C-alpha angles and dihedrals in degrees: 000000000000110000091191095057113132093016118135094216131063117262095246091057092051093046092047093052094047091046092052092049096048099038105039105032092239123161121241092253089052090055091047088055093049091050091048087059086058091048094252115136112206134145124239091242091059090054089048090055091049091053092049 
């Protein structure tokens, strides 16, 4: 079973964002900023959905 099926982002991007949120107590906008530095455009609500 592929848990990342139908996602618009690659699995490593999703895992990296969720890991940052859970490990380092960053806010969703902080993670958006970190991903922008890596040229990944994502909204904070998308990250929130990934975490849930």
